[in-house]
N, C-alpha and C positions, 0 to 999 in steps of 0.2 A: 230779602236777605241776599247779600252777595256771596256767591259760592264759587269754589275752585275745584275742578275735577281732574285728577291725575289719571289719564288713560294709558295704562302700561301694557299696551298690546305687543310691544317689542322690547319689554324690559325697562330698566331704569338704571341710570348711573349719575354720578355727580355732575359731569359735564353736560349731560342731556338735560338735567334739571336747570342748570344755569342758562343753557341755550334757550330752553322753553320760556323761562321767565323773561329773558331779554327779548325774545320774539313776541311776548305778550305785551311788551311796552315799557318794562323797567329800563331806564337809561343806562347805557354802558358806562358813561362817565360817573354816574352816581355809584354804581357798583364798585368801580375802581377807587373812587375817593373813600368809600367806606372800608374797603379791604385794606387801604393804606393805614388805617387805624390799628392794624395788627402789628405794624412796625417790622414787617418782614421784607427782605431784599431778595434779589436774584430770581425774579419771576416776571413773566409777562402774561397779560390776559387781554384777549380781544375777541370780538364777535364777528362772525362771517355769515352774511346772508347767502344762502345757497339753495339749490333745488336737488332733491333726491326722489327718485321714483316718480318724477313729475309733480312733486309737492314742494312748495316753498317753505323754508324754515330757517333756523339759525343754529349754527355750530359755534359753540363757545370754546375757544382754544385757551387752555391754561398751560403755559410752558414754564417749567421751573428747572433750574439747574439740578443735576443729580447730586444728592446729598449723601454723605457717609455717616449719617447719624440716624439712629432709630429711637423714636420718642415713646415714652410711656404715656398712658392716659393722663396721669397726674401732671406730666410736663405740658401736654396740650391744654389741659384745663387751666393751668397757671398762665399760659401764654394768652388765652382768651380773657381770663379774668383781669389780667394786667393791661389789656388793650384799652383803647379809647372808644370802643363800640358802645352803643346803647345797651342798657342792662337787659332789655327784652331780647335783643339779638344774642348777647352773651349766653343768656339762659337757654335759649333754643339751640344754639350751636353746641353747647356743652351737653345738653340732653341727647342730641343726635350722636355725639361721640360716645356718650355713656352707653347707648344701645349697642354700638359696635364693640366697645370694651367688654361689656357683659357677655356678648355673643362669643367673642374671641376667647374670653376667659373660660367659658363653658366648654369650648372646643379643646382648649389646651390644658384645662384643669388648673387654672391659677385665678387668684382674685382679680377683679376688674382693674384695680389701681396698679397691679403689677404686670398688666398686659403689655407686651413689647410690640408696639405697632411696627409693621413693615410698610406695606403698600398704603394703608390708611393713615399712617403717621407721616407719610411723605408730604412735601410742601403742596403739591397739586391737590391732594385729597383734603388737606386743611383748607385750602382756598375754596374748593368745591362746597364743603360743608358750611363754612362760615358764610360764603357767598349765597348759598341757598337760604340761610337764616336771614341775611340782609334783604334779599329780594322778597321773601315771604312777608316780612314785617313792613316793607315798603308798600306792597300790594294790599296787605291787611284784609284778606277775605274774612267774612264772618263764619264761614263753614268751609271745611276742606274735606273732600271725599276722594277715594281711590278705588280703582278696579282691582281685580285679581292681577297678579304679576306674572308675566311670561318670563321665566328664568333662563330659557334656553336649555341645552343639554350638551353632553360630551365631556371634555376635559379642559382644564386651563392650568397654565404654569403660574406658580406663585413663589414666594421666597422659600417655602418649605418643599417645593417640588411640584409635581403634577397632581392635581386634585380633581375630584369629580365636580361637574356642574349639575345643580346649583352648589356653590361653595358652601362648606359647612357653616360658616358664619352667617350666610344668607338664610339658611334654614333655621338657625338658632334665633335670629332676629324675628323672622316671621312666626316662629313658634309661640312668641309672647304677644302676638296680635291675632286679630280675626281675619287678616289678609291671606287669602289662599294663593298658592303658587301653581303654575302649570307649565308645560313645555310644548310648544307647537311651532313648527316650521323652521326653528333655529337650532342648529347643531353646534353652537358656540355659547360662550358666557354672555347672556343678555342682561342679567341683573347683577350688579355689584353690591357688596356690603354697604358701601357709601350711599348708593342710590336707594337701596331698600331701607336703610336706617332713616334717611330723610323722609321717605313716604310714611314709614311707621310712626315717626314722631309727629308729623304735621297733619296726617289725614286719617279719616275713619273709613273703613271698608264698606262699600255697598255692592250687592251682588249684580246689579245692572245699572246701566247709565241712568243718572238721575234726570228728573224732569226739570230742565233748565231753559230759561229764556236766554238764549246765547247772545252775549255781547262781543266776546273775542274768542278766537281759537288760535293756538300757538303750537309750533313744533320745535322741539329741541333735538338736534341730530347727534348721534354718536359717531365715532371714527370708523368703526368696522362696517363692512358691506355684507348685508344678509340677503337671503332670497326675498325677504319682505323688507318693508321700510324700517330702517333702524332709527326709530325716533320715539320720543315721548310727546304725547299730545296733552296740552293743557286746555281745558274749556272753562271759560269764566262767564258768569252771568247771574241772573236772578233766579233764586230757587224759592219755591213756595214751601214754607215750613209746615210739615204735616203735624197736626195736633195729635199727640199720643193720648188715646182714650184712658180715662181714669177707670180702673177696674175694681169692683167690689164683689164680695160674696153675699148671695141671698140665701138665707136659711128660712124654710117654711115648714109649718106643721098644722094639720087640721085637728081641732080639739072640740069634742062634744060632751066631755064629762068633767069639766072643771068649773068651779064657782067664779063669779066675777071678782071676788076678793083675791082669790089665788092668781087670777089673770093679771090684776093690777100689781100685785106684789112681784110677780115674775117680770113684768115690764120694767119696774123700777130697778130690780137687780141687774137686768140685762143692760140697761142704760148706764148704770154705775160701773159695770164691768167693761165698758168701752164700745158698746154697740153704737153705730152711727145713727141708727133710727130703729124704733120698734113700733109696730102697729098691729091692730086686729081688724079683720074684715069679716062682717057677718056672712055666713054661708049656710047651706043646708046639706047635710050628709045623708047617708043611707038611713032608711026607715023614716025619712022626713024629719030628722032631728035637727033643730036649730043648733048651730055651732059657730065657731070663729076660726079663721085662719090666722095664725100667728106668723108675722113676717119680720125677720131681723136682718138689717143691713150691717155688714161687718167688713172690716179690713181683713186681708188674707191671714195676717199673723194672729188675728183674734178668733179665727174660725173655730178651732178646736175647743178653746176655752168657753166660747159662747154656746157651742153645740152641747157640750157637757152640762152647762147651766140650764139649757132648755129641757134636757132629759131629766135633770134633777128637780127642777122647780115647777114643771108642768106635768100633766098626766099623759102626754104623748109618748108613744113608744118608737117613733121614727121621725126622721127629718129629711126633707128634700133640700138639696143644695145645688146652686148653679153660680157660675161666674158671669157677670154682666158688665158691659161698658156703660159709663155714664158721662155726660157732659156737665161740667161744673163751672160756674163763674168763679174767678179768683176773688177771694174775700179778704178784707182786713178791717180792723176797727179804728176809727178816728174819734177824737174827743172834741166836742164843741162847748163853748161857754154860753150859758143861758141865765136868765134871772133866777133860775132854780138851782144854779150850780152847774157842774160839769155833767154832760149827757153823752153817752156813747152812741155812735152812728156806725152801722154796718155798711161798708162800701163794697159793691160787687161789680166786676168787669168781665166782659167776654167779647173779644173783637171790638165792634163799635157800640156794643150795648153797655150802658152804665146805669147802675141803680144805687140809691142810698136810702136807708131806712133807719128809723129810731129804734134803739134796743127796747124791747117790750118791758123788761124789768124796770128800766129807768122811768119809762112813761107811767107804769103802774104805781111806782113809788111816789112820783110827783102828784098823780091824780088823787091818791089816798091822802097824802099830806096836805094838799091844797083844797081837798074836798071838791074837786072838779071832775067832770066826766072824762073818761079815757079819750074819747074822740075830740073833745075840746083841747086837751093837752097836746094831742098830736097836731092839731091844726095850728096851735100857737108855736110849738117848737119847730115845726117845719120851716118857719120863717128864718131860723138860725142855721139851717143846713147849708 
């Protein structure tokens, strides 16, 4: 699985994202041709290969004429929707802007559609966000991950005056994600609302660098000079997808004073109530009494219901419970045509393991109707799988 990792050790901004994508291999001319589909004028964009702190990377310059217009989120959404960009790019770009609009709305106490963008509504920010969406879909990683974000510290000037770092909008954006923020080594604004919104929309937070077979590493540089490298690092490569274990609840009870009839009745009720499996194991209890251990496998949301049913329908006065992981093959049913009509086949897969088996009920029905042995029917029908 191809994965992209945003390493935000020195923050993140729109131009850093573009620079990193270009450094990763997205062609500059491709980015320009796609941005032209916005039908905007009076801007220039170009990439500069450079070296900072002894590290080679790319600085993407987005130069736009100063505008005397402040756009609302609804204006920007209409601009993107009416462009000639691919629908996937439009959707991603609008989603990024929506995160900023909702954050600004929360800060200023207005609905998202009524947010009056200043810096983020400027032409360079529009190009940053749409450009990031263009580059992302061109690269098309299957998984995108992000580190915690170094926001910097101190104060920054904005259209409303001097505000603390991290900017209120940055905090609001991160508050709706699992991405943590921290401040280290940088006494300026390192993370902008634009950059943070891009990361929040595209990536999933991981607490440590993922296990990647690295294919490419890229750096996108910011304009400011910090005591540390002012850059965003993108790492692209193959990631081994970890299988999430399937968890179930195990309920157990030792029973030495219940009849076989009652045990069978309780088993049927538990299965009808949603138990994944129910079985009895012969055991010996105190005073050498022959007994059974009842085991019920249950989904977490069925635990309470099944526990109550065990206490109600058996003679036990206590239940052990534990959560266990299990490995299950993916299963589905397919139908095959046979001389005896349609027969269901259970198909199971796990990694390179593949199994298929005839459904017992169908085999039993055919064996009974045709007066054949169960084993002969299986042998005959196996030919049609």
